[in-house]
PDB file of N, CA, C and O in Angstrom:
ATOM      1  N   MET A   1      29.175-130.837-122.895  1.00  0.00           N
ATOM      2  CA  MET A   1      28.564-132.095-122.532  1.00  0.00           C
ATOM      3  C   MET A   1      27.086-131.849-122.239  1.00  0.00           C
ATOM      4  O   MET A   1      26.738-130.935-121.493  1.00  0.00           O
ATOM      5  N   ILE A   2      26.242-132.654-122.819  1.00  0.00           N
ATOM      6  CA  ILE A   2      24.802-132.508-122.656  1.00  0.00           C
ATOM      7  C   ILE A   2      24.327-133.497-121.605  1.00  0.00           C
ATOM      8  O   ILE A   2      24.624-134.690-121.663  1.00  0.00           O
ATOM      9  N   ARG A   3      23.599-132.982-120.670  1.00  0.00           N
ATOM     10  CA  ARG A   3      23.013-133.807-119.614  1.00  0.00           C
ATOM     11  C   ARG A   3      21.515-133.571-119.595  1.00  0.00           C
ATOM     12  O   ARG A   3      21.047-132.465-119.867  1.00  0.00           O
ATOM     13  N   ILE A   4      20.775-134.605-119.277  1.00  0.00           N
ATOM     14  CA  ILE A   4      19.351-134.402-119.096  1.00  0.00           C
ATOM     15  C   ILE A   4      19.101-134.089-117.627  1.00  0.00           C
ATOM     16  O   ILE A   4      19.880-134.462-116.750  1.00  0.00           O
ATOM     17  N   LYS A   5      18.001-133.400-117.384  1.00  0.00           N
ATOM     18  CA  LYS A   5      17.621-133.101-116.003  1.00  0.00           C
ATOM     19  C   LYS A   5      17.190-134.395-115.333  1.00  0.00           C
ATOM     20  O   LYS A   5      16.758-135.332-116.004  1.00  0.00           O
ATOM     21  N   GLU A   6      17.306-134.447-114.019  1.00  0.00           N
ATOM     22  CA  GLU A   6      16.910-135.648-113.295  1.00  0.00           C
ATOM     23  C   GLU A   6      15.445-135.963-113.581  1.00  0.00           C
ATOM     24  O   GLU A   6      14.587-135.081-113.545  1.00  0.00           O
ATOM     25  N   LEU A   7      15.177-137.232-113.863  1.00  0.00           N
ATOM     26  CA  LEU A   7      13.828-137.654-114.226  1.00  0.00           C
ATOM     27  C   LEU A   7      12.985-137.939-112.985  1.00  0.00           C
ATOM     28  O   LEU A   7      13.480-138.443-111.977  1.00  0.00           O
ATOM     29  N   THR A   8      11.708-137.604-113.087  1.00  0.00           N
ATOM     30  CA  THR A   8      10.761-137.999-112.043  1.00  0.00           C
ATOM     31  C   THR A   8      10.355-139.448-112.328  1.00  0.00           C
ATOM     32  O   THR A   8      10.610-139.962-113.417  1.00  0.00           O
ATOM     33  N   GLN A   9       9.738-140.091-111.370  1.00  0.00           N
ATOM     34  CA  GLN A   9       9.277-141.462-111.583  1.00  0.00           C
ATOM     35  C   GLN A   9       8.226-141.503-112.693  1.00  0.00           C
ATOM     36  O   GLN A   9       8.182-142.452-113.475  1.00  0.00           O
ATOM     37  N   GLU A  10       7.393-140.487-112.759  1.00  0.00           N
ATOM     38  CA  GLU A  10       6.376-140.408-113.819  1.00  0.00           C
ATOM     39  C   GLU A  10       7.032-140.327-115.198  1.00  0.00           C
ATOM     40  O   GLU A  10       6.576-140.972-116.143  1.00  0.00           O
ATOM     41  N   GLN A  11       8.100-139.537-115.314  1.00  0.00           N
ATOM     42  CA  GLN A  11       8.814-139.428-116.588  1.00  0.00           C
ATOM     43  C   GLN A  11       9.490-140.747-116.948  1.00  0.00           C
ATOM     44  O   GLN A  11       9.465-141.169-118.105  1.00  0.00           O
ATOM     45  N   ARG A  12      10.098-141.398-115.949  1.00  0.00           N
ATOM     46  CA  ARG A  12      10.734-142.699-116.202  1.00  0.00           C
ATOM     47  C   ARG A  12       9.713-143.705-116.719  1.00  0.00           C
ATOM     48  O   ARG A  12       9.964-144.427-117.684  1.00  0.00           O
ATOM     49  N   ASP A  13       8.554-143.740-116.057  1.00  0.00           N
ATOM     50  CA  ASP A  13       7.504-144.676-116.470  1.00  0.00           C
ATOM     51  C   ASP A  13       7.043-144.391-117.897  1.00  0.00           C
ATOM     52  O   ASP A  13       6.853-145.315-118.688  1.00  0.00           O
ATOM     53  N   ALA A  14       6.862-143.110-118.226  1.00  0.00           N
ATOM     54  CA  ALA A  14       6.425-142.728-119.574  1.00  0.00           C
ATOM     55  C   ALA A  14       7.493-143.109-120.610  1.00  0.00           C
ATOM     56  O   ALA A  14       7.159-143.590-121.692  1.00  0.00           O
ATOM     57  N   LEU A  15       8.768-142.898-120.285  1.00  0.00           N
ATOM     58  CA  LEU A  15       9.852-143.257-121.199  1.00  0.00           C
ATOM     59  C   LEU A  15       9.946-144.777-121.376  1.00  0.00           C
ATOM     60  O   LEU A  15      10.149-145.261-122.490  1.00  0.00           O
ATOM     61  N   GLU A  16       9.800-145.515-120.295  1.00  0.00           N
ATOM     62  CA  GLU A  16       9.821-146.984-120.376  1.00  0.00           C
ATOM     63  C   GLU A  16       8.672-147.473-121.249  1.00  0.00           C
ATOM     64  O   GLU A  16       8.840-148.382-122.062  1.00  0.00           O
ATOM     65  N   ASN A  17       7.511-146.862-121.074  1.00  0.00           N
ATOM     66  CA  ASN A  17       6.349-147.232-121.883  1.00  0.00           C
ATOM     67  C   ASN A  17       6.614-146.942-123.359  1.00  0.00           C
ATOM     68  O   ASN A  17       6.307-147.766-124.220  1.00  0.00           O
ATOM     69  N   MET A  18       7.184-145.774-123.649  1.00  0.00           N
ATOM     70  CA  MET A  18       7.499-145.426-125.032  1.00  0.00           C
ATOM     71  C   MET A  18       8.535-146.393-125.593  1.00  0.00           C
ATOM     72  O   MET A  18       8.418-146.845-126.731  1.00  0.00           O
ATOM     73  N   LYS A  19       9.533-146.702-124.801  1.00  0.00           N
ATOM     74  CA  LYS A  19      10.610-147.601-125.248  1.00  0.00           C
ATOM     75  C   LYS A  19      10.074-148.992-125.592  1.00  0.00           C
ATOM     76  O   LYS A  19      10.556-149.627-126.531  1.00  0.00           O
ATOM     77  N   LYS A  20       9.091-149.462-124.848  1.00  0.00           N
ATOM     78  CA  LYS A  20       8.580-150.818-125.043  1.00  0.00           C
ATOM     79  C   LYS A  20       7.402-150.894-126.009  1.00  0.00           C
ATOM     80  O   LYS A  20       7.240-151.898-126.702  1.00  0.00           O
ATOM     81  N   ASN A  21       6.576-149.848-126.064  1.00  0.00           N
ATOM     82  CA  ASN A  21       5.297-149.982-126.757  1.00  0.00           C
ATOM     83  C   ASN A  21       5.057-149.058-127.939  1.00  0.00           C
ATOM     84  O   ASN A  21       4.065-149.229-128.647  1.00  0.00           O
ATOM     85  N   HIS A  22       5.918-148.096-128.177  1.00  0.00           N
ATOM     86  CA  HIS A  22       5.673-147.168-129.286  1.00  0.00           C
ATOM     87  C   HIS A  22       5.778-147.919-130.605  1.00  0.00           C
ATOM     88  O   HIS A  22       6.637-148.786-130.763  1.00  0.00           O
ATOM     89  N   GLN A  23       4.907-147.589-131.549  1.00  0.00           N
ATOM     90  CA  GLN A  23       4.925-148.304-132.826  1.00  0.00           C
ATOM     91  C   GLN A  23       6.118-147.931-133.696  1.00  0.00           C
ATOM     92  O   GLN A  23       6.512-148.720-134.555  1.00  0.00           O
ATOM     93  N   GLY A  24       6.706-146.747-133.499  1.00  0.00           N
ATOM     94  CA  GLY A  24       7.851-146.328-134.297  1.00  0.00           C
ATOM     95  C   GLY A  24       9.174-146.733-133.671  1.00  0.00           C
ATOM     96  O   GLY A  24       9.353-146.644-132.456  1.00  0.00           O
ATOM     97  N   HIS A  25      10.087-147.171-134.501  1.00  0.00           N
ATOM     98  CA  HIS A  25      11.405-147.606-134.031  1.00  0.00           C
ATOM     99  C   HIS A  25      12.235-146.440-133.462  1.00  0.00           C
ATOM    100  O   HIS A  25      12.842-146.565-132.399  1.00  0.00           O
ATOM    101  N   MET A  26      12.253-145.322-134.173  1.00  0.00           N
ATOM    102  CA  MET A  26      13.093-144.198-133.750  1.00  0.00           C
ATOM    103  C   MET A  26      12.651-143.597-132.413  1.00  0.00           C
ATOM    104  O   MET A  26      13.506-143.340-131.565  1.00  0.00           O
ATOM    105  N   PRO A  27      11.356-143.361-132.188  1.00  0.00           N
ATOM    106  CA  PRO A  27      10.967-142.863-130.861  1.00  0.00           C
ATOM    107  C   PRO A  27      11.351-143.829-129.730  1.00  0.00           C
ATOM    108  O   PRO A  27      11.689-143.396-128.629  1.00  0.00           O
ATOM    109  N   ARG A  28      11.296-145.139-130.010  1.00  0.00           N
ATOM    110  CA  ARG A  28      11.728-146.107-128.990  1.00  0.00           C
ATOM    111  C   ARG A  28      13.213-145.942-128.683  1.00  0.00           C
ATOM    112  O   ARG A  28      13.618-145.978-127.521  1.00  0.00           O
ATOM    113  N   MET A  29      14.027-145.760-129.731  1.00  0.00           N
ATOM    114  CA  MET A  29      15.468-145.557-129.529  1.00  0.00           C
ATOM    115  C   MET A  29      15.742-144.277-128.742  1.00  0.00           C
ATOM    116  O   MET A  29      16.566-144.264-127.827  1.00  0.00           O
ATOM    117  N   ARG A  30      15.041-143.204-129.107  1.00  0.00           N
ATOM    118  CA  ARG A  30      15.247-141.923-128.424  1.00  0.00           C
ATOM    119  C   ARG A  30      14.902-142.027-126.942  1.00  0.00           C
ATOM    120  O   ARG A  30      15.634-141.522-126.091  1.00  0.00           O
ATOM    121  N   ALA A  31      13.786-142.684-126.639  1.00  0.00           N
ATOM    122  CA  ALA A  31      13.384-142.864-125.236  1.00  0.00           C
ATOM    123  C   ALA A  31      14.440-143.671-124.480  1.00  0.00           C
ATOM    124  O   ALA A  31      14.781-143.341-123.344  1.00  0.00           O
ATOM    125  N   HIS A  32      14.949-144.715-125.101  1.00  0.00           N
ATOM    126  CA  HIS A  32      15.982-145.538-124.477  1.00  0.00           C
ATOM    127  C   HIS A  32      17.252-144.718-124.222  1.00  0.00           C
ATOM    128  O   HIS A  32      17.887-144.853-123.176  1.00  0.00           O
ATOM    129  N   ALA A  33      17.610-143.877-125.179  1.00  0.00           N
ATOM    130  CA  ALA A  33      18.798-143.033-125.020  1.00  0.00           C
ATOM    131  C   ALA A  33      18.643-142.079-123.832  1.00  0.00           C
ATOM    132  O   ALA A  33      19.591-141.871-123.075  1.00  0.00           O
ATOM    133  N   VAL A  34      17.463-141.507-123.671  1.00  0.00           N
ATOM    134  CA  VAL A  34      17.235-140.596-122.540  1.00  0.00           C
ATOM    135  C   VAL A  34      17.364-141.358-121.221  1.00  0.00           C
ATOM    136  O   VAL A  34      17.982-140.870-120.274  1.00  0.00           O
ATOM    137  N   LEU A  35      16.784-142.548-121.163  1.00  0.00           N
ATOM    138  CA  LEU A  35      16.884-143.356-119.937  1.00  0.00           C
ATOM    139  C   LEU A  35      18.338-143.707-119.623  1.00  0.00           C
ATOM    140  O   LEU A  35      18.758-143.628-118.468  1.00  0.00           O
ATOM    141  N   LEU A  36      19.102-144.091-120.633  1.00  0.00           N
ATOM    142  CA  LEU A  36      20.510-144.422-120.411  1.00  0.00           C
ATOM    143  C   LEU A  36      21.318-143.183-120.023  1.00  0.00           C
ATOM    144  O   LEU A  36      22.234-143.266-119.206  1.00  0.00           O
ATOM    145  N   SER A  37      20.980-142.049-120.606  1.00  0.00           N
ATOM    146  CA  SER A  37      21.686-140.810-120.282  1.00  0.00           C
ATOM    147  C   SER A  37      21.532-140.466-118.803  1.00  0.00           C
ATOM    148  O   SER A  37      22.470-139.995-118.160  1.00  0.00           O
ATOM    149  N   GLU A  38      20.345-140.708-118.282  1.00  0.00           N
ATOM    150  CA  GLU A  38      20.125-140.408-116.861  1.00  0.00           C
ATOM    151  C   GLU A  38      21.005-141.281-115.965  1.00  0.00           C
ATOM    152  O   GLU A  38      21.397-140.857-114.878  1.00  0.00           O
ATOM    153  N   THR A  39      21.312-142.486-116.413  1.00  0.00           N
ATOM    154  CA  THR A  39      22.134-143.380-115.594  1.00  0.00           C
ATOM    155  C   THR A  39      23.622-143.083-115.707  1.00  0.00           C
ATOM    156  O   THR A  39      24.435-143.726-115.044  1.00  0.00           O
ATOM    157  N   GLY A  40      23.991-142.094-116.560  1.00  0.00           N
ATOM    158  CA  GLY A  40      25.382-141.680-116.623  1.00  0.00           C
ATOM    159  C   GLY A  40      26.088-141.911-117.937  1.00  0.00           C
ATOM    160  O   GLY A  40      27.263-141.567-118.064  1.00  0.00           O
ATOM    161  N   PHE A  41      25.416-142.478-118.917  1.00  0.00           N
ATOM    162  CA  PHE A  41      26.053-142.679-120.223  1.00  0.00           C
ATOM    163  C   PHE A  41      26.285-141.331-120.894  1.00  0.00           C
ATOM    164  O   PHE A  41      25.421-140.455-120.865  1.00  0.00           O
ATOM    165  N   GLU A  42      27.452-141.173-121.494  1.00  0.00           N
ATOM    166  CA  GLU A  42      27.823-139.953-122.212  1.00  0.00           C
ATOM    167  C   GLU A  42      27.293-140.010-123.638  1.00  0.00           C
ATOM    168  O   GLU A  42      26.953-141.081-124.140  1.00  0.00           O
ATOM    169  N   VAL A  43      27.226-138.863-124.281  1.00  0.00           N
ATOM    170  CA  VAL A  43      26.736-138.772-125.659  1.00  0.00           C
ATOM    171  C   VAL A  43      27.537-139.690-126.579  1.00  0.00           C
ATOM    172  O   VAL A  43      26.963-140.396-127.407  1.00  0.00           O
ATOM    173  N   GLN A  44      28.841-139.680-126.438  1.00  0.00           N
ATOM    174  CA  GLN A  44      29.700-140.524-127.288  1.00  0.00           C
ATOM    175  C   GLN A  44      29.362-142.006-127.121  1.00  0.00           C
ATOM    176  O   GLN A  44      29.307-142.742-128.106  1.00  0.00           O
ATOM    177  N   GLU A  45      29.136-142.447-125.886  1.00  0.00           N
ATOM    178  CA  GLU A  45      28.791-143.847-125.635  1.00  0.00           C
ATOM    179  C   GLU A  45      27.428-144.190-126.237  1.00  0.00           C
ATOM    180  O   GLU A  45      27.251-145.245-126.847  1.00  0.00           O
ATOM    181  N   LEU A  46      26.480-143.291-126.057  1.00  0.00           N
ATOM    182  CA  LEU A  46      25.142-143.509-126.608  1.00  0.00           C
ATOM    183  C   LEU A  46      25.183-143.588-128.127  1.00  0.00           C
ATOM    184  O   LEU A  46      24.459-144.380-128.729  1.00  0.00           O
ATOM    185  N   SER A  47      26.020-142.775-128.744  1.00  0.00           N
ATOM    186  CA  SER A  47      26.156-142.792-130.197  1.00  0.00           C
ATOM    187  C   SER A  47      26.623-144.156-130.685  1.00  0.00           C
ATOM    188  O   SER A  47      26.127-144.663-131.692  1.00  0.00           O
ATOM    189  N   LYS A  48      27.563-144.743-129.985  1.00  0.00           N
ATOM    190  CA  LYS A  48      28.058-146.068-130.356  1.00  0.00           C
ATOM    191  C   LYS A  48      26.977-147.130-130.143  1.00  0.00           C
ATOM    192  O   LYS A  48      26.794-148.010-130.984  1.00  0.00           O
ATOM    193  N   ILE A  49      26.270-147.047-129.028  1.00  0.00           N
ATOM    194  CA  ILE A  49      25.225-148.025-128.725  1.00  0.00           C
ATOM    195  C   ILE A  49      24.151-148.031-129.805  1.00  0.00           C
ATOM    196  O   ILE A  49      23.728-149.097-130.252  1.00  0.00           O
ATOM    197  N   PHE A  50      23.706-146.852-130.229  1.00  0.00           N
ATOM    198  CA  PHE A  50      22.590-146.746-131.167  1.00  0.00           C
ATOM    199  C   PHE A  50      23.019-146.635-132.626  1.00  0.00           C
ATOM    200  O   PHE A  50      22.172-146.618-133.520  1.00  0.00           O
ATOM    201  N   GLY A  51      24.313-146.561-132.874  1.00  0.00           N
ATOM    202  CA  GLY A  51      24.813-146.538-134.239  1.00  0.00           C
ATOM    203  C   GLY A  51      24.478-145.275-135.000  1.00  0.00           C
ATOM    204  O   GLY A  51      24.211-145.311-136.201  1.00  0.00           O
ATOM    205  N   VAL A  52      24.493-144.154-134.290  1.00  0.00           N
ATOM    206  CA  VAL A  52      24.227-142.851-134.910  1.00  0.00           C
ATOM    207  C   VAL A  52      25.380-141.912-134.566  1.00  0.00           C
ATOM    208  O   VAL A  52      26.187-142.204-133.684  1.00  0.00           O
ATOM    209  N   CYS A  53      25.451-140.789-135.266  1.00  0.00           N
ATOM    210  CA  CYS A  53      26.529-139.854-134.980  1.00  0.00           C
ATOM    211  C   CYS A  53      26.267-139.115-133.665  1.00  0.00           C
ATOM    212  O   CYS A  53      25.142-139.083-133.166  1.00  0.00           O
ATOM    213  N   ARG A  54      27.310-138.535-133.129  1.00  0.00           N
ATOM    214  CA  ARG A  54      27.249-137.836-131.849  1.00  0.00           C
ATOM    215  C   ARG A  54      26.246-136.692-131.892  1.00  0.00           C
ATOM    216  O   ARG A  54      25.522-136.456-130.925  1.00  0.00           O
ATOM    217  N   GLN A  55      26.207-135.987-133.010  1.00  0.00           N
ATOM    218  CA  GLN A  55      25.301-134.850-133.135  1.00  0.00           C
ATOM    219  C   GLN A  55      23.833-135.299-133.075  1.00  0.00           C
ATOM    220  O   GLN A  55      22.996-134.606-132.497  1.00  0.00           O
ATOM    221  N   THR A  56      23.527-136.440-133.664  1.00  0.00           N
ATOM    222  CA  THR A  56      22.162-136.971-133.621  1.00  0.00           C
ATOM    223  C   THR A  56      21.758-137.278-132.186  1.00  0.00           C
ATOM    224  O   THR A  56      20.660-136.922-131.757  1.00  0.00           O
ATOM    225  N   THR A  57      22.636-137.933-131.450  1.00  0.00           N
ATOM    226  CA  THR A  57      22.348-138.253-130.057  1.00  0.00           C
ATOM    227  C   THR A  57      22.161-136.984-129.240  1.00  0.00           C
ATOM    228  O   THR A  57      21.254-136.905-128.411  1.00  0.00           O
ATOM    229  N   ALA A  58      23.000-136.006-129.466  1.00  0.00           N
ATOM    230  CA  ALA A  58      22.884-134.737-128.748  1.00  0.00           C
ATOM    231  C   ALA A  58      21.547-134.066-129.058  1.00  0.00           C
ATOM    232  O   ALA A  58      20.928-133.475-128.172  1.00  0.00           O
ATOM    233  N   THR A  59      21.105-134.155-130.297  1.00  0.00           N
ATOM    234  CA  THR A  59      19.821-133.577-130.694  1.00  0.00           C
ATOM    235  C   THR A  59      18.675-134.269-129.957  1.00  0.00           C
ATOM    236  O   THR A  59      17.731-133.610-129.522  1.00  0.00           O
ATOM    237  N   TRP A  60      18.754-135.596-129.816  1.00  0.00           N
ATOM    238  CA  TRP A  60      17.714-136.321-129.081  1.00  0.00           C
ATOM    239  C   TRP A  60      17.616-135.816-127.644  1.00  0.00           C
ATOM    240  O   TRP A  60      16.519-135.566-127.144  1.00  0.00           O
ATOM    241  N   LEU A  61      18.760-135.666-126.984  1.00  0.00           N
ATOM    242  CA  LEU A  61      18.756-135.241-125.587  1.00  0.00           C
ATOM    243  C   LEU A  61      18.288-133.793-125.445  1.00  0.00           C
ATOM    244  O   LEU A  61      17.565-133.459-124.506  1.00  0.00           O
ATOM    245  N   LYS A  62      18.701-132.939-126.377  1.00  0.00           N
ATOM    246  CA  LYS A  62      18.236-131.546-126.350  1.00  0.00           C
ATOM    247  C   LYS A  62      16.728-131.478-126.559  1.00  0.00           C
ATOM    248  O   LYS A  62      16.041-130.691-125.907  1.00  0.00           O
ATOM    249  N   SER A  63      16.217-132.301-127.464  1.00  0.00           N
ATOM    250  CA  SER A  63      14.773-132.332-127.717  1.00  0.00           C
ATOM    251  C   SER A  63      14.008-132.766-126.478  1.00  0.00           C
ATOM    252  O   SER A  63      12.945-132.223-126.177  1.00  0.00           O
ATOM    253  N   TRP A  64      14.547-133.743-125.760  1.00  0.00           N
ATOM    254  CA  TRP A  64      13.921-134.176-124.509  1.00  0.00           C
ATOM    255  C   TRP A  64      13.913-133.031-123.501  1.00  0.00           C
ATOM    256  O   TRP A  64      12.884-132.752-122.885  1.00  0.00           O
ATOM    257  N   ASN A  65      15.052-132.370-123.331  1.00  0.00           N
ATOM    258  CA  ASN A  65      15.135-131.269-122.364  1.00  0.00           C
ATOM    259  C   ASN A  65      14.169-130.133-122.709  1.00  0.00           C
ATOM    260  O   ASN A  65      13.634-129.470-121.819  1.00  0.00           O
ATOM    261  N   LYS A  66      13.956-129.920-123.987  1.00  0.00           N
ATOM    262  CA  LYS A  66      13.109-128.813-124.426  1.00  0.00           C
ATOM    263  C   LYS A  66      11.618-129.152-124.399  1.00  0.00           C
ATOM    264  O   LYS A  66      10.805-128.342-123.953  1.00  0.00           O
ATOM    265  N   ALA A  67      11.256-130.360-124.881  1.00  0.00           N
ATOM    266  CA  ALA A  67       9.835-130.659-125.084  1.00  0.00           C
ATOM    267  C   ALA A  67       9.338-131.942-124.425  1.00  0.00           C
ATOM    268  O   ALA A  67       8.171-132.300-124.591  1.00  0.00           O
ATOM    269  N   GLY A  68      10.188-132.637-123.688  1.00  0.00           N
ATOM    270  CA  GLY A  68       9.741-133.870-123.045  1.00  0.00           C
ATOM    271  C   GLY A  68       9.437-134.958-124.064  1.00  0.00           C
ATOM    272  O   GLY A  68      10.105-135.060-125.093  1.00  0.00           O
ATOM    273  N   LEU A  69       8.417-135.779-123.770  1.00  0.00           N
ATOM    274  CA  LEU A  69       8.064-136.892-124.659  1.00  0.00           C
ATOM    275  C   LEU A  69       7.744-136.429-126.068  1.00  0.00           C
ATOM    276  O   LEU A  69       8.091-137.105-127.037  1.00  0.00           O
ATOM    277  N   ALA A  70       7.094-135.300-126.191  1.00  0.00           N
ATOM    278  CA  ALA A  70       6.743-134.787-127.516  1.00  0.00           C
ATOM    279  C   ALA A  70       7.995-134.537-128.357  1.00  0.00           C
ATOM    280  O   ALA A  70       7.951-134.665-129.580  1.00  0.00           O
ATOM    281  N   GLY A  71       9.098-134.187-127.722  1.00  0.00           N
ATOM    282  CA  GLY A  71      10.342-133.946-128.440  1.00  0.00           C
ATOM    283  C   GLY A  71      10.980-135.201-128.998  1.00  0.00           C
ATOM    284  O   GLY A  71      11.872-135.119-129.842  1.00  0.00           O
ATOM    285  N   LEU A  72      10.534-136.367-128.538  1.00  0.00           N
ATOM    286  CA  LEU A  72      11.095-137.636-129.005  1.00  0.00           C
ATOM    287  C   LEU A  72      10.297-138.240-130.148  1.00  0.00           C
ATOM    288  O   LEU A  72      10.743-139.204-130.771  1.00  0.00           O
ATOM    289  N   GLU A  73       9.136-137.696-130.428  1.00  0.00           N
ATOM    290  CA  GLU A  73       8.288-138.191-131.517  1.00  0.00           C
ATOM    291  C   GLU A  73       8.874-137.789-132.871  1.00  0.00           C
ATOM    292  O   GLU A  73       9.604-136.804-132.974  1.00  0.00           O
ATOM    293  N   ASP A  74       8.547-138.565-133.906  1.00  0.00           N
ATOM    294  CA  ASP A  74       8.947-138.217-135.268  1.00  0.00           C
ATOM    295  C   ASP A  74       8.189-136.973-135.701  1.00  0.00           C
ATOM    296  O   ASP A  74       7.005-136.822-135.400  1.00  0.00           O
ATOM    297  N   LYS A  75       8.869-136.091-136.400  1.00  0.00           N
ATOM    298  CA  LYS A  75       8.253-134.874-136.931  1.00  0.00           C
ATOM    299  C   LYS A  75       7.639-135.189-138.291  1.00  0.00           C
ATOM    300  O   LYS A  75       8.131-136.068-138.999  1.00  0.00           O
ATOM    301  N   PRO A  76       6.570-134.484-138.667  1.00  0.00           N
ATOM    302  CA  PRO A  76       5.992-134.705-139.998  1.00  0.00           C
ATOM    303  C   PRO A  76       7.019-134.390-141.088  1.00  0.00           C
ATOM    304  O   PRO A  76       7.830-133.474-140.950  1.00  0.00           O
ATOM    305  N   ARG A  77       6.969-135.152-142.153  1.00  0.00           N
ATOM    306  CA  ARG A  77       7.889-134.959-143.271  1.00  0.00           C
ATOM    307  C   ARG A  77       7.100-134.644-144.533  1.00  0.00           C
ATOM    308  O   ARG A  77       5.955-135.063-144.699  1.00  0.00           O
ATOM    309  N   SER A  78       7.732-133.911-145.396  1.00  0.00           N
ATOM    310  CA  SER A  78       7.084-133.596-146.666  1.00  0.00           C
ATOM    311  C   SER A  78       7.299-134.749-147.640  1.00  0.00           C
ATOM    312  O   SER A  78       8.123-135.636-147.417  1.00  0.00           O
ATOM    313  N   GLY A  79       6.542-134.707-148.709  1.00  0.00           N
ATOM    314  CA  GLY A  79       6.732-135.714-149.738  1.00  0.00           C
ATOM    315  C   GLY A  79       5.488-136.548-149.938  1.00  0.00           C
ATOM    316  O   GLY A  79       4.521-136.488-149.178  1.00  0.00           O
ATOM    317  N   ARG A  80       5.560-137.306-150.965  1.00  0.00           N
ATOM    318  CA  ARG A  80       4.431-138.142-151.339  1.00  0.00           C
ATOM    319  C   ARG A  80       4.320-139.332-150.397  1.00  0.00           C
ATOM    320  O   ARG A  80       5.335-139.916-150.016  1.00  0.00           O
ATOM    321  N   PRO A  81       3.093-139.699-150.015  1.00  0.00           N
ATOM    322  CA  PRO A  81       2.909-140.901-149.187  1.00  0.00           C
ATOM    323  C   PRO A  81       3.322-142.146-149.966  1.00  0.00           C
ATOM    324  O   PRO A  81       3.273-142.144-151.196  1.00  0.00           O
ATOM    325  N   PRO A  82       3.725-143.202-149.276  1.00  0.00           N
ATOM    326  CA  PRO A  82       4.111-144.414-149.982  1.00  0.00           C
ATOM    327  C   PRO A  82       2.915-145.050-150.700  1.00  0.00           C
ATOM    328  O   PRO A  82       1.768-144.914-150.273  1.00  0.00           O
ATOM    329  N   ARG A  83       3.215-145.748-151.802  1.00  0.00           N
ATOM    330  CA  ARG A  83       2.166-146.443-152.539  1.00  0.00           C
ATOM    331  C   ARG A  83       1.767-147.701-151.802  1.00  0.00           C
ATOM    332  O   ARG A  83       2.590-148.351-151.157  1.00  0.00           O
ATOM    333  N   LYS A  84       0.506-148.033-151.906  1.00  0.00           N
ATOM    334  CA  LYS A  84       0.050-149.302-151.366  1.00  0.00           C
ATOM    335  C   LYS A  84       0.252-150.362-152.431  1.00  0.00           C
ATOM    336  O   LYS A  84      -0.071-150.141-153.598  1.00  0.00           O
ATOM    337  N   THR A  85       0.779-151.498-152.044  1.00  0.00           N
ATOM    338  CA  THR A  85       0.979-152.566-153.016  1.00  0.00           C
ATOM    339  C   THR A  85      -0.025-153.678-152.746  1.00  0.00           C
ATOM    340  O   THR A  85      -0.412-153.913-151.601  1.00  0.00           O
ATOM    341  N   GLN A  86      -0.437-154.348-153.792  1.00  0.00           N
ATOM    342  CA  GLN A  86      -1.373-155.461-153.636  1.00  0.00           C
ATOM    343  C   GLN A  86      -0.578-156.709-153.302  1.00  0.00           C
ATOM    344  O   GLN A  86       0.480-156.964-153.877  1.00  0.00           O
ATOM    345  N   THR A  87      -1.095-157.471-152.377  1.00  0.00           N
ATOM    346  CA  THR A  87      -0.470-158.751-152.058  1.00  0.00           C
ATOM    347  C   THR A  87      -1.254-159.848-152.739  1.00  0.00           C
ATOM    348  O   THR A  87      -2.485-159.840-152.741  1.00  0.00           O
ATOM    349  N   ALA A  88      -0.541-160.785-153.311  1.00  0.00           N
ATOM    350  CA  ALA A  88      -1.197-161.850-154.069  1.00  0.00           C
ATOM    351  C   ALA A  88      -1.668-162.963-153.176  1.00  0.00           C
ATOM    352  O   ALA A  88      -2.243-163.940-153.657  1.00  0.00           O
TER     353      ALA A  88
END
């Protein structure tokens, strides 16, 4: 069972800010999962809430424990950037 360490008020505030204001959808979900985990939600419950597999949720919590907010950010991906399309 994966548990996050008890959050400080500063960490809670930073997570709430990320959950509400981050431009990326996934970092917002990850921040929300960490906040819910602190209140006692289990990995299995979080997986159902966010519609992801248990291993994905566990990875989010491990990333938080290891790197804090930086661990919840999207990692750079390889590949070609998306094409820009013209709007008429």
